[in-house]
C-alpha positions in Angstrom: 25.8 69.3 8.5 26.1 72.9 7.3 26.1 74.9 3.8 28.0 77.7 2.2 26.3 78.4 -0.5 27.8 80.8 -3.5 26.0 84.2 -3.6 24.2 83.7 -6.9 22.5 80.2 -5.6 20.9 82.3 -2.5 17.4 80.9 -4.1 18.6 77.3 -3.4 20.2 78.8 0.3 16.5 80.1 1.1 15.5 76.5 0.0 17.7 74.3 2.3 16.7 77.1 5.1 12.9 75.7 4.8 14.3 72.2 5.1 15.8 73.0 8.4 19.3 72.9 7.5 22.2 75.7 8.1 22.7 77.3 4.9 24.9 80.5 4.6 25.6 82.6 1.7 29.1 84.0 0.9 30.5 85.3 -2.3 33.1 83.0 -2.9 33.1 83.1 -7.0 34.2 86.4 -6.6 38.0 86.4 -7.7 38.9 89.0 -4.6 36.9 86.6 -2.1 38.4 83.3 -3.2 37.4 79.4 -2.2 37.0 79.0 1.5 39.0 76.7 3.1 37.7 73.4 3.8 35.7 72.5 7.4 34.7 69.8 9.1 30.9 69.0 8.2 30.5 71.9 5.7 29.8 71.6 2.0 30.5 74.6 -0.4 27.9 74.9 -3.3 28.5 76.9 -6.7 27.5 76.3 -10.4 31.1 78.0 -11.2 32.4 76.0 -14.0 35.8 77.3 -13.0 35.6 75.1 -9.5 34.9 71.7 -11.5 38.5 71.1 -11.8 39.2 71.5 -8.0 38.9 67.9 -6.5 37.4 68.4 -2.9 34.8 66.2 -1.3 33.1 69.0 0.3 32.6 71.0 -3.1 29.4 70.7 -4.9 29.4 72.4 -8.4 25.9 72.0 -9.6 24.1 71.5 -13.1 20.5 72.6 -12.2 19.4 76.1 -13.2 16.2 76.3 -10.7 16.1 76.7 -7.0 14.2 73.5 -6.6 16.1 71.6 -9.3 19.4 72.7 -7.4 17.5 71.3 -3.8 17.0 68.0 -5.7 20.4 67.6 -6.7 21.9 68.5 -3.6 19.6 65.7 -1.7 20.5 63.2 -4.7 24.7 63.7 -4.7 24.3 64.2 -0.4 22.0 60.8 -0.6 19.9 63.2 2.0 16.4 62.3 2.7 13.2 63.3 4.4 14.5 62.0 7.8 17.6 64.4 7.5 15.0 67.7 7.0 13.3 69.9 10.0 11.3 72.0 7.8 10.0 75.4 8.7 12.5 75.5 11.7 14.8 78.3 10.4 14.3 81.9 9.6 14.3 81.9 5.5 16.4 85.2 5.8 19.0 85.2 8.1 19.3 81.0 8.8 18.9 81.0 12.6 16.7 78.7 14.7 13.1 79.7 15.3 11.7 79.7 18.8 8.3 79.5 20.1 6.9 82.7 21.3 3.8 82.9 23.4 0.4 83.6 21.5 0.3 86.9 23.6 3.4 88.3 22.5 2.5 88.3 19.0 -0.7 90.4 19.6 -0.2 93.8 18.0 2.8 92.6 15.8 0.8 90.5 13.3 -2.4 91.4 11.3 -5.4 91.3 13.4 -6.7 88.3 11.2 -3.4 86.1 12.0 -3.7 86.5 15.6 -7.4 85.3 15.7 -6.6 82.6 13.1 -3.3 81.2 14.5 -2.5 79.2 17.6 1.3 79.0 17.2 3.8 81.8 16.9 7.7 81.6 16.3 10.4 84.2 16.0 14.1 84.3 14.8 16.4 85.2 17.6 18.3 87.1 15.5 16.3 89.3 13.0 13.1 89.0 15.5 10.8 88.0 12.2 7.8 86.4 13.4 6.7 83.3 11.6 3.5 81.0 11.8 2.2 78.0 9.9 -0.4 79.8 7.5 -1.4 79.0 4.3 2.2 78.9 3.0 2.7 76.0 5.0 1.2 73.4 3.7 2.3 74.5 -0.1 6.0 74.6 1.2 5.6 71.3 2.7 4.3 69.8 -0.8 6.7 71.3 -3.1 9.5 69.6 -0.5 7.5 66.3 -0.8 8.3 66.7 -4.6 11.9 67.3 -4.5 12.9 65.4 -1.6 13.6 61.6 -1.8 11.6 59.2 0.1 13.2 56.5 2.1 11.8 53.3 3.1 8.7 54.1 5.3 8.8 57.5 4.7 5.4 59.0 2.9 5.8 62.7 3.8 8.0 65.5 4.7 7.9 65.5 8.6 6.8 68.7 10.3 9.0 70.1 13.3 7.9 71.2 16.6 8.8 74.7 15.4 7.3 74.7 12.2 6.8 78.0 10.9 5.8 79.4 7.8 7.6 82.2 5.6 4.8 84.2 6.6 6.7 86.8 8.9 7.0 90.3 9.9 
């Protein structure tokens, strides 16, 4: 499953990426660009009321204004749960999956205090941004727990082996 998010909802796209979901941003609310064609496994997300008249199963026209409320709406409407996420496994900026990098490779690329206090580092193979499970990690997980519906037996948002936080250089 992947998402193509209308440009005005780029904040939602970032939250979807923080959940580990594939979310690209495109300006399809522009009259010049137009609505993308359907593609298997892809959902289009917008708030543009003009698209409510288009009966497409792959189109979600959201009501919520706030990105976290939009995330909750997407999860509710698509019946996604905690089991569908791999938090902090994607680059929050360019959407690529993060890859682990040896700790030594981060030396000199991150602030000294970060290198001294962190054991794991991850990198986006596309933009080369470095990530580490810093203080934002716990806050993001807490926010996701408030937004994402629980499924029977789930008590917390799972952490991915590629956990990274939105710390980065």
